[in-house]
N, C-alpha and C positions, 0 to 999 in steps of 0.2 A: 820743189824752185823758189825764188826766189823772184818776181818780177823786176827786171832795170827802172829805176827810178822810186826804189822803193825806203825807205825809211833804214838810216842805215841803222839794224840790231834785231832789224823787223824781225821773225821766226815764218818760217815757212808754216802758210796755209793748212797742212797734215798737221799740224801745232797745235794749233786755237782750235778744230773742229773735235783734239782727242783731248785736246785739258776741258775745250765746254764741258763735251757729255759726260766728265767723270764728273766737275762738276755738277751739272745739270742730278745726276744720278747719283750723285749722293748728296744732295740740298736736297730733291724730294724723295728719296728712301727717307732721309730724319726726319722729312714733313708723314710720311703713311706710316711710321715707324709704331703710329701711338694707336693703329689699326691693322696691325702682326699685317703686314699686307706690300708688297718690291714691288717696282717700278713698272714690271714686267705683269703685276693683280691686276693694276693699275689702265695696263696695254687692252687686256684682258674685257675685266669692266667697263668701260669708254667703250668699246666696240660692242659689247652687250646691248647700253644704249642708246647707241649712234642707227645702229639696225633691227630690235631687239632681241636675235641673238647674235651669238659665231656661233664658228665654224672652227674645229683648229684645225685642218687643212688647210684651207682658205685666209684665215689668222698668217698665219705660219710665211704661207707666202708670201706676208705683203710684211713684214718682222722678221725676215730668217738671217738678218745676217746680227739683231739682237739677240737672240736668246736661237738656243736648239732644240728642236722636237719636244728631247722629251722633260727637257727643262715647260718648257712650253703646255706641253699634258701635264710637270708636276703639281703644275699651280690652277690648272684647273680639280687635279682632285683635292688641294690644299681650296678651293672654294667649293669644292661638294659635299666636302667634309664639315664642312664649315655650315655652311646650308648655302649662301648669297648664290648663288646659281645652283641651277636642276637641268638632268636632260631633257631633247625635248624632241626626240627622236635619234639625227645624225649632230643636235646641234646643240647652244644649253643655252639657258633662255635664263633671263632671275628669277630669288623665290621675290616678294614678302621682303624678308630683311636682309635681303641682300641690295633691292631699291632702295626701297629707305638707308642703310649704311651703305651707296652706293653716294644716293646725295650728302647725305654728310661726308664721306672722304668727298669729293667735286669740291664742294664749298674751300675745307682747307690746300687745295689745289686752284681753287679760286685767285686766293689772297697768296695764297706762295706765287703765284703767276705775277703778281700783279710788284711781290717785292724784286723777280728774277728779269722784270721786264721799266722798270722805273729808270726816266732816263733815256727811253728808245722811246723813238716816234716811231709810229706805226712808216714810215717815210722809212726810215730807218729798217725795219725788223723788212720789210714785206722788198726791199733794197739787197739788202742780204741776201737773205730768202733766193727769188734772183738769179742770185750770182749762184750759192751753190746748185741750185736746177741748173746751171749752165752749164759749168764745170759735170757733174751730173749728165748731164748731156752728150758729153761732150768725150767723154770718157768710154762710156759706152757705145760706143760712134765701132762697131769693125769696116 
């Protein structure tokens, strides 16, 4: 639905969300290609960096709309096979090699974010996130 008073030719918000998601995914997949990782690898690695570990089930609950559990487990298996992460009871954490590679990937990621956000102010970004959060809240009310 397009709100009344919207400029002529404006598409519904869902179109912009889907288009932005597809372009962001392709943009970062291209940047991560040199490390042979995907956006989903990045999500796992960032979670480990933030928390010191990752629990597959808990992480999947946070990103379940992006990736199926089987694929997430495949990402974990891939990172294990490459020696980037290691088991830690029911969780996984970085190996020394994995932490160094994560730091390298982070530098690439930060360059990409700067390019993606060029010309967008903090206020514009925050306003967009606030609107999207309100939409999510409105749609989650039952």
